[in-house]
N, C-alpha and C positions, 0 to 999 in steps of 0.2 A: 172030735168032729172032723169029717172028711173035707177035702177042698171043695167038692161040689156042694156040700151042706153049708160051708162058710159063705160061698157065693150066693146060694139061694136065700141066705138069711137077710139080705138087703135087696129090695126091689124098688122100682121107680114109684110104686104106690106109697112105700114107706117114706120116700123123699118128699113126695107131695104132702103127706101128712105132716112131716117135719116143717115144711114151708108154711102150712096153715098155723101150726103151733107157735112158731117163732116170729111170725109176721109182725105182731104188735111191738116187738122189742128190737128189731134190727132195721137197717137201711136196705132198700133195694138199690144197689150201687149202679152207677152208670156204665154203659158199654159204649166207649167213645172211639171214634176213628182218629187216626193221626196220619197226615199226609207224609211227613218225613219218614216215619217207620215203614209205611206202606210202599213208598217209592224205593227205599233202600232194599226192602225185601223183594219187591217185584210183584206183589199181590196185595189185595186188600187186607189190612190188619185192623182189628178193633181191640181195645184194651178193656177188660173187665176189672173195674177199679175197686178192688177190695181194700186198697190203701185208704179209701174214703169211708170204710165201714166203721161202726162204733168200735172203740178201743184200737183202731188203726189196722185191723186185719180181719180176715175171714173167720178167725177162731171163735168169735162170739156166737156164730151160728151153731156149731156143734156143742159148745158149752151150754148155751141156753136150751138147746133141745134136750140135753141130758138132764139139766136141773129141773126143767119143767115136768119131767117124768118121775121125779122122786116123790115118795109119799110124804105126807105132812110130818110123820115121825122122823123120816130120814132128813128132811129139811131142818128140823129142830136140832139134830145132831151135827149138822154142818157138813162141809165137803172139804176134801183135800185133793190137790193136784200137783203134778210135777212138770216143770217146763223151764226152758231157757228164756222165755219171754212172752211170745204172743199168746200162747195158750194160757199162760199165767194171767195176762191182762184180760183175756176173754172170760175166764172163770171168775176172776175177781169182779169184773163189771156185772156179769150175769148174776152173781151172788148178791151184789149190792142192790140190784134192781128188784130181786125177789126176797130180800131181807134174810139171806142165808149167810151164816158165818163161814168164811173161807180161810184155809191155810194153804199156802203155796210153797212148795219146795223148789228152790232154784239153785243151780250150781254156782259155786264161787267163780267169779269172772264173767257172769252174765252181763249183758249190756246195761250200763248204769241207768240209762233213761227208761229201760223196760222195767227194771226193779223199782225205780221211783214211781212209775205209773201204776204198777201193781199195788204198791202200798197206798197210793193216793185213792185207789178205788176201795180201800178199807180192808184189804186182805192182810193177814199176818204172813210175813215172808220168813222162811227158814233157809239159811244159806250156810251157816258155819260148818265147815268140813264136808260140804256136799260137792260131789263131782257129777259129771254127766253119766258116769257109770253107776253111781249109787243113789241118784235122786229118786228112782222108782222104789227102791228098797226103803229109803227113809220115809217116803210118803206113805207106804203101806204099813210101816211100823206105827206112824202117827194114827192112821186109820184104825189099826188094831187096838191102840191104847185109848182112843177117844170115841170110837164108834162112828166117826165121820165116814161119809161115802166117798170113795175114790172116783174122780172124774179123769179118766185116762186121756192122753193127748190125741191118740189116733186109733188104737186097736179096740174099737168099741162100736157096735152097730148104731148107737145113738149119735155118736160123733160123726161117723161116716155119712149117715142120712142127713144130719144137719149141714155138713159141708157140701153135700151133694146139691143143696138148694142153689148154690152158685151156678151149677150146670143148667138147672131148670130155667133160671132167669136168662142165661145166655141164649138158649134155644127158643124160649118164648119171644125174646126181643129180636132175634136174628135167625129165623128158620132156615135161611140159606147157608148158614155157616157150614163149612166142610171139615175144618180142623179146629181142635181146641188144645191149647198147650198149657200145661199145668206144672207149677213147681212141685217137687217131690221131696218130702222129708220122711215122715213116718208113714205117709200114704193115705191119710184120712181124706184129704182134699181130692187127690187123684182118683182114689177108688170111688168116692161119692160122685164125682163128676162123670166118671166112666159109666156108672150105672145110669145116671140121669141122661147121658148123651145118646143112648140107644145106638143107632147105626153110624153116628158121627165118628170121625177118626180122632182119637185122643192120644196125646203124647205127654210123657213126663220128662222133666229136666231137673238134674241135680248138680251140685258143685262137684267137680272132679275129685277133690280131696276127700269127699264124703259120699262116694258113689256106691254105697252098699246096695241101693235099689237097682241101679244099672247092672251091677254084678249079679244080683239075685234074678233079675229078669232074663239075663243071658244064660245063667246056669240052671234055671228052673227050680232053685231052692233058695231059702232065705240065707243070705250071707251077713255075718256080723263083723263089724270093723272096730278098730280102736277109735277113741274120740277124735274126730277129724279137726284139723286146723284150717278153717275157711272163714272168709268174711260173711258167708251166708249162714248167720247164726241160727236162723230158723230151720236149717236143714242139717244140723249137726247130730242127727240121730245115728245110733249105732247099728240098728237093724230095722227093717220094715216090719210092720205089724202082720200077724198071721192072717187075720180077716182081710186086711188091706191087700196083702200079696195074692190071696186067692182070687180076688176080684181083678186086680191089675194083670195077672197072668192071662186071664180069660178075655178081658175087655180092652186093654190098652194096646195100641199099635206098636209103640216103641218107647224105650227109656234111654235118654242120652245124658251126657254131662258136659259142663264147660269149666275151664279153669278160672281161677280168681281174677287174673288180669283181664281176661275177656269179660268177665262178669262186672268188674268195676268200670270198665270202659262203657259197658251197656248202661249201667246205672247213671253215669254222667251224661251220656248221650240222651237217654230217655228223659232225664230230669230237665235237661236244657231244651229239648224239643217239645215236651208235653207240659212243662211247668208244674209237674206233679212231684211230690215227695215219694220216692220209691226206695225201699230197703233192698239190699242185695238179693235175698231170697225171692223177693217179689219181682226182681228183674231177670230171673233165670230164663224164663220163656223168651223174653226180648233178646237176651244174649244168644240163645240157641238159634234164633232166626237171623239176627244180624251177622253172626259168624258163619252162617250156612252149615252149622252142625246138624240142624234139621233142614233138609232140602224139600221144601213143600211148594205147593201151588194151590190156588183157590182161596176163597174167603176163610180167614183164620182169626180166631179169638185167642188172645193171650191173657191168662189170668194174672193180674198183678195182686199177689196174695197179701201184701202188707206194705205199710209206709212208715214203720217205726224205725227210722234210720238213725244210726250213730253218725252224726255229721262229721266227726273227725275223719271218717273214711274218705271224705271228699278232698282232703288235703294230701292224699297219697298219690 
C-alpha cells in the first residue's frame, strides 16, 4: 500500500464513527486551564487530561474501538496484545468489559504497577524472556497457536481512529485552539489527532533517548532504533508505525524531543502546579513548552496522555 493510500485509509468520518462506538465505555476527559503553565509559557495552555481516563491513559479508546469491531467468533477466541504498560491496561480493561479473554505480552522490566494493573483487570500476562524487541513476535506466536486476534498498540486503523477521538473532543470543546501538542511513541495518538484536527497545527514530542519519530520526520523515512533508556516508558518504541508515519508526514507540523532531565523537571512542576498525577510520557508536551523546545504562540492544548506513574521517579 502506498503512502497516499495509507493516509486515505483514515478520515475524520472514521474518527467520528469511533467516537460514537466507544462513547458508552470511556470517559470524556476534561480540558482544563492552568494559570502557572500558561504564564510560564506566555500564552494560554489547556491540558487534555487523559490521565483521568479509564485505565489511566488514552489507550482504552483505541483498544475498545478495535475490540468492538471483532466478530462474535473472534471474541470467543480471545485477543492478544503486546505492550510495556498502557496499551496492556487498555486492552485488558476493554476485554474485561466485553467479556473477552486477553493475553498480554509485556517485556521484562516493565513498570511493576502497570503489570499489576493489567493482571488486576483479568488479563493473562506473559513476561518470561520477553524484551522490547521480541514482544511483537511472541504475541503473534501466541495468536498463531491459539487463534486469538492481535490488537496492535498503534499501527492499525482501528487504533488510530480510536485515539483520534481525543482530538475531536479538544476541538469540540475549544474551537479557537490553534496548536495541539501530543506525546509520540508509536504514533497512534499523534496520527489520530492530526486527522481529527483538520487545519489546526499539531506537534509531536518524544524523549530524546528514543527519538526515532523525530529522526523519521526529519529524514522522510522510518528510522528504527535500539531499545531506548528513558523514563518515558510509554515512548520506548523502536520505530513508528507505517500507517502512523504516512499520516504524520502529511499532517503534523513538527516533531521534537526533550531529554529526561527536562522531562522529569516538567513532571514535578506540572504535578505540583496542577495537583494531577502525570507519568513522564504524559508530560512530554508540557516539557517541550516549558523548555521552549517548541516556540509557539496562541491558544494551545497539550495532551496529557497518561497518569500511570512509577512514583519512585519523584525521588530522583
